[in-house]
Backbone as a ProteinNet text record, in pm:
[ID]
protein_1_A
[PRIMARY]
XXXXXXXXXXXXXXXXXXXXXXXXXXXXXXXXXXXXXXXXXXXXXXXXXXXXXXXXXXXXXXXXXXXXXXXXXXXXXXXXXXXXXXXXXX
[TERTIARY]
1565.6	1442.4	1323.1	1218.3	1088.9	1050.7	974.9	957.7	851.5	746.4	646.5	718.8	813.5	894.7	962.6	1027.3	1089.7	1005.5	880.5	775.6	732.3	718.8	685.2	799.1	914.6	1037.9	1051	1006	1011.4	884.8	784.3	674.6	716.4	784.5	840.2	934.1	1020.3	1117.2	1075.1	955.1	900.8	775.9	727.3	604.4	587.2	667.9	665.8	703.5	625	625	579.1	511.9	470.5	340.6	314.1	192.4	68.5	-44.9	-156.9	-166.1	-116.7	-137.1	-23.7	92	176.1	102.1	44.1	-29.5	-131.9	-214.7	-324.6	-256.9	-145.8	-89.1	-25.8	32.8	79.8	-30.5	-113.1	-222	-350.9	-377.7	-521.5	-610.2	-749.8	-842	-826.1	-846.8	-851.1	-988.1	-982.6	-1115.5	-1216.1	-1336	-1466.4	-1465.2	-1397.3	-1403.3	-1284	-1216.5	-1117.1	-1192.3	-1109.3	-1148.5	-1049	-1050.8	-963.3	-821.1	-802.7	-698.8	-628.8	-694.8	-633.6	-695.5	-601.4	-643.7	-602.3	-705.8	-675.2	-671.2	-582.3	-563.8	-544.1	-600.1	-562.7	-480.5	-411.3	-318.2	-352.5	-378.9	-401.8	-280.3	-265.5	-169.6	-217.2	-212.8	-248.7	-396.2	-478.9	-618.2	-656.4	-566.8	-596	-521.9	-423.9	-377.2	-410.8	-436.6	-452.3	-381.7	-319.4	-247.1	-326.5	-365.3	-448	-341.8	-315	-203	-287.3	-240.2	-323.3	-192.1	-225.1	-163.4	-215.2	-146.7	-202.4	-140.6	-230.2	-174.3	-184.6	-96	-88.4	-71.2	-159.1	-181.3	-203.6	-109.9	-126.6	-21.4	53.6	177.3	159.1	213.5	218.4	291.1	231.3	321	329	257.2	263.9	205.3	252.1	205.7	183.3	73.5	62.6	21.5	52.6	23.5	-33.5	-151.8	-230.3	-238.4	-192.9	-199.4	-308.9	-389.7	-505.7	-481.7	-531.4	-530.5	-672.5	-733.9	-879.4	-961.4	-946.5	-1008.1	-983.9	-890.7	-858.2	-728.4	-737	-613.2	-516.6	-396.6	-278.3	-166.5	-150.7	-32.5	-43.8	2.2	2.3	126.3	179.6	306.9	284.5	362.2	356.4	496	491.2	612.2	579	658.1	639.6	770.4	765.6	901.7	1009.5	975.2	1077	1131.6	1071.1	1117.7	978.5	1037	926.5	904.8	761.9	729.5	620.2	623.9	505.8	426.1	301.3	192.5	123.7	98	24.1	-87.3
540.1	452.5	547.3	487.9	579.7	621.8	739.6	785.9	696.4	650.1	550.2	417.9	371.8	262.9	302.1	402.5	457.8	472.1	523.9	525.2	397.6	300.3	149	84.5	124.6	71.5	135.1	256.7	319.7	241.3	218.7	148	6.2	-60.5	-206.2	-205.1	-109.2	-90.5	-69.8	-2.9	51.2	-50.2	-112	-187.7	-337.7	-376.7	-532.5	-614.5	-705	-785.9	-717.3	-599.8	-521.2	-593	-587.7	-643.6	-539.6	-595.8	-523	-386.5	-417.9	-303.8	-187.4	-222.4	-118.9	-42.9	-122.8	-52.7	41.7	2.3	74.7	188.8	193.5	304.2	413.7	377.4	463.7	497.2	414	482.2	499	463.2	456.2	358.7	381.9	282	264.5	151.9	121.4	179.1	189	224.4	123.7	152.2	70.6	-63.8	-48.3	-180.3	-265.7	-236.4	-340.3	-452.8	-566.9	-689.1	-732.6	-845.2	-891.7	-924	-967.8	-993.1	-889.3	-779.1	-671.3	-529.8	-442.7	-318.8	-202.1	-108.6	-18.2	118.4	208.5	354.9	436.2	565	655.5	767.1	795.8	927.9	1005.9	1136.2	1238.6	1335.1	1357.7	1448.5	1568.3	1687.7	1801.8	1773.8	1694.7	1677	1601.1	1574.9	1506.6	1375.1	1342.1	1217.6	1135.9	1016.3	926.5	799.6	780.9	651.8	565.7	440.7	351.9	249.2	250.1	167	44.3	-79.1	-198	-278.7	-301.9	-376	-521.6	-627	-762	-841.4	-904.2	-980.2	-1132	-1198.4	-1339.7	-1345.6	-1426.5	-1427.4	-1278.3	-1238.3	-1088	-1000.7	-1040.9	-949.8	-926.9	-809	-764.6	-871.3	-926.3	-1011.3	-944.2	-838.4	-781.9	-650.4	-566.3	-412.5	-372.3	-318.7	-279	-131.4	-53.1	84.6	103.3	146.2	163.3	322.9	365.9	512.7	554.5	650.7	703.2	843.7	873.1	1010.6	1052	1155.6	1173.1	1036.2	959.2	836.2	731	744	641.6	577.8	443.9	357.7	380.2	408.4	428.6	329.3	305	207.9	124.1	7.1	-64.2	-108.9	-100	-156.1	-244.9	-344.1	-443.2	-512.6	-601.6	-672.7	-838	-897.6	-1048.4	-1112.1	-1192.7	-1266.2	-1169.5	-1076	-973.3	-894	-884	-802.2	-697.2	-580.8	-474.1	-506	-510.4	-519.3	-413.8	-377.3	-285.2	-377.3	-365	-441.6	-341.2	-384.3	-292.7	-379.4
-1022.2	-973.9	-961	-1026.8	-1038.8	-893.9	-877.8	-747	-678.5	-754	-686.2	-661.4	-718	-661.8	-547.7	-526.3	-418.4	-309.9	-320.1	-225.2	-168.4	-264.4	-222.5	-140.3	-182.2	-113.6	32.8	42.3	174.9	261.9	200.8	284.6	323.2	222.1	255.9	357.3	358.5	464.8	602.6	609	723.2	778	686.5	737.8	693.1	614.1	565.9	704.1	742.6	850.1	970.9	952.4	1074.3	1122.3	1258.8	1310.9	1268	1283	1268.8	1360.7	1482.3	1583.3	1550.1	1489.5	1423.8	1310.5	1237.3	1117.3	1180.8	1259.4	1306.9	1386.8	1473.2	1514.5	1413.1	1316.7	1214.6	1107.2	1079.7	965.5	1011.9	1139.4	1186.9	1123.8	1142.4	1097.9	949.2	881.9	736	694	545.1	485	499.4	478.3	498.5	417.1	288.6	209.1	232	350.8	390.6	461.1	483.3	535.8	628.4	691.8	785.1	733.2	576.3	527.8	442.1	415.2	339.8	394.1	419.1	474.4	364.1	334.2	247.7	299.1	257.1	298.4	166.8	177.7	65.5	109.7	20.8	30.1	-102.4	-77.3	-187.1	-203.2	-347.4	-377	-471.3	-440.4	-533.3	-576.1	-511.8	-534.9	-652	-735.5	-866.4	-862.6	-783	-768.7	-637.9	-645.4	-516.4	-526.2	-408.6	-406.2	-312.3	-330.1	-251.1	-221.1	-98.5	-19	44.9	-3.3	54.1	123.5	254	336.7	350	287.6	295.4	405	488.4	598.3	571.6	637.3	654.8	810.9	873.7	1014	1067.3	1142	1188.9	1144.3	1057.4	1001.3	840.2	809.3	668.7	574.9	491.9	405.5	249.6	228	93.7	112.8	30.3	9.4	-128.7	-171.5	-296.1	-293.4	-386.5	-416.4	-565.7	-559.7	-671.4	-681.7	-831.2	-837.5	-939.1	-876.1	-950.8	-1010.1	-1120.4	-1176.4	-1216.1	-1136.7	-1151.7	-1142.3	-1051.2	-1044.2	-1129	-1216.7	-1311.8	-1258.1	-1271	-1235.7	-1339.3	-1298.7	-1406.4	-1373.1	-1267	-1217.9	-1084.6	-1096	-955.3	-936.2	-815.1	-774.3	-662.6	-652.9	-552	-517.4	-418.8	-399.7	-418.5	-479.1	-499.4	-474.1	-374	-330.5	-313.7	-239.2	-187.3	-284.6	-425	-554.8	-563.7	-595.7	-638.6	-788.5	-814.9	-939.7	-987.4	-1108.8	-1153.1	-1235.9	-1210.7	-1252.2	-1340.7	-1469.7	-1566.1	-1634.9
[MASK]
++++++++++++++++++++++++++++++++++++++++++++++++++++++++++++++++++++++++++++++++++++++++++

């Protein structure tokens, strides 16, 4: 299994159906361009890679999680779940 898919699977196992309060506790305040229905967070690796993690809410619980991978600011891959399956969106 691809490492990014493993990372998304771990996020799904830990945070799918989590409440807003749990996300705030674990991840802190979301980025400024977040809104009430989708919260964004960044994770940096080695200074050249960035994962943008989006928690999508339905009511007050996470219903979807997306990870967008960037290399030097260029979007290279998007991973998400759809109907409880992990998909690679390109």
